[in-house]
N, C-alpha and C positions, 0 to 999 in steps of 0.2 A: 388805430386807436385800439382796435381788437385784441392784434399781437403784441402790442404794448402792456396791455391789462394779462394777457395770456400769461406771460413771460414774468411779469411782476407776481404773477398768483403763484406760480410755480416755483421763483425763487422764495418767495414767503414759506411755501410749505417744504421746500428742502429746509429752509433753516430753522423751521419750527422742528421738524424730523430729525434733525442732526442734535439741537438743544436737548429734544426729548432721550436721544440716545445717550448723549455725553451725560444728560443729569442720571440716567438709568445706571449707568457703567460706574458713575462714582458713589452712587448709593449703594452699591453693593460691591464696590473695592476698597471705601473707603476703612469699614472696617477691618478688613483682612488687613490693609495699608495698618492702620492704627495699632493691633495686635503684632505686627512683624515690627515695626518703630520701636515698641514695648519691650520686647524681646531682645531684642537687639541692644536697648540701654541698658538693660537688667545685667546682660552679658558681659557689657561693656564696663558697668560699674563691678562685676564682680572680678575681673580680669583689673582693675584698680585696687582691690583691696583683695588679694586672693584668700587672707588668713582670716577675712569676716566669716563667721559662721551664721550670724543673724540676720535676717531680711535686711538689704539696704534700703530704706526709705529717704524722701527726702525731710531735711529739719528746715529749711528755710528758702527764701528768694533773696536775692540780691541783683544789681543792674548796672552795668555799665553801657555807653555809647549809645543808651536810648533800647539797650536790647535787654530782655530779664532771661536769667540763671538759676539755676536750684544749686543747693550744696549738701553735703549729705554726710552722718558719721555713720561710719562702718563699726560695727563691732561685732565682738565674739563673747560670748556669755555676759554680755552687755558691759564689757568693757571696749573704750575706744583701741581699733589696733589702726583705723586710719581717717583720713578726711579729705574729703572728695567736692569737688567744684567744677560745674559744668564753666566753659567761657569762652572768650571768643577775642582776637586781636586782629587790627584791620591790615590786610597783605597788602599787593601791588593790585590784585585785580579780584579780590574776594575777601569778606570775611572768615578767618580761619577759625572753625570751631574745634573746639579741646575739651579733655577730661584733666582733671591734675588733682593729682593723690599726696598727702602729706603725711608723714609718719604720725606717731603721738607726741614727737620732740617738736614738730613742725617743721620737718624738712623734707623736701620732695624728694617723693619716691616713685612716682612715676608719671609721664605724660602720654596722652594718646590723642593724635589728632582725628578729629572724627568725620571733619569734610572742609574740603577746600577747592579754589580753581584758580590755582597761581598758575605764571608761566610755565609750561612742561621744559623741564632741563635746567630751570632757571629756579625760580619762587619754589617749586613743588621738591627742592632738596630738603625744605623743612620737615619730610616728612621721614628723612635718612636717620638712622637709628643713631649713628656719630653726632647727629645736630642735637637731636632730641636728649641721648644720652646724659649730656652736658649739665642738664638742669640736676638729675639724680643727686640726693645730698647737700643742695644747696638750702641756704635760709634765705630769707626777703631778701637782707640786704645785698646778698649775693647774684641778686637775680640784674645785671646790669651788663648789657648790650656793649662788646667792644669790636672795633674793627682791627682787627690784629691776633695776636698768640695772646691766652691768656689760661688759664688753668684754673683762676680763683672764681672769674665771673664766666660769662655765655660768650663765644667766638663766632661772631656774624659770619653767613656764608657768602664769600666773595660773589658779587657779581647779583646775588638777592639778599642786600641788607635791608629792603622795606619787607619782605615777606619774613626774615628774621626778626626784624623789630617788631611786626605785628605779631608773631607766636611769642616773642620775649614779654610784649606789652601786655599780654592776655592772659597768659601766665602768672606775673607779678601783681596783676588785678585781682587774680582770685586767689592766690597765696595771702595776697593782704587782707582779703575778705574772709579768710579762714584764720588767720591770725588775730584778727578784731575778734571774730565770734569764740574762738577756743584757745587764744593764749593766755588768759587769767591764769597765772600762775606757772606758765611754762616760760624761762627764761631764754629768750632765744638771740641771735647773733647779732640784731638790731638792738634790743633792749640792753643786752650788755654794753653796746659800744655808748648807748644814752648815757647810761648809769655810770659809768665812767669820767664823764664832764662835769 
């Protein structure tokens, strides 16, 4: 009985010590991690709107898939040069976190994948420039995933359709949000089609 009590006390002491060490480590590393993430985010936003001269600050929040995101209006001398939204799309094995940037005429100017855990050699092909560059210059109505050759829309990656769809859907959700927020008075391709009917 005494041996069992000694073992129990020893285990409790080890767990308490480990918990204290982990707590102290988190306390001292958390602010450093926060600052590093903040700096990384600022750099990513600047990359999405290189002509912005004013600080890029959040303009509002939006949500999809039960996740919350932010959108931004990037300006130079107080005039809009880009609209940016953080977003995510459900891939095969992860949510693919992204930033999407629109030009003032609400066409995609850039897409950046921030993080994902898709299958190496298959789903991770969504990181390739050839796939992401398809989005550039597209308006909301053109963000449609196609299995096969297309120049007008987005061509899915063979063998990685689910990951391709995740990126495409995440981008489309973000572009829809930005168009809804900033589209008043700007004639987009989808509005042109609507007005013709």
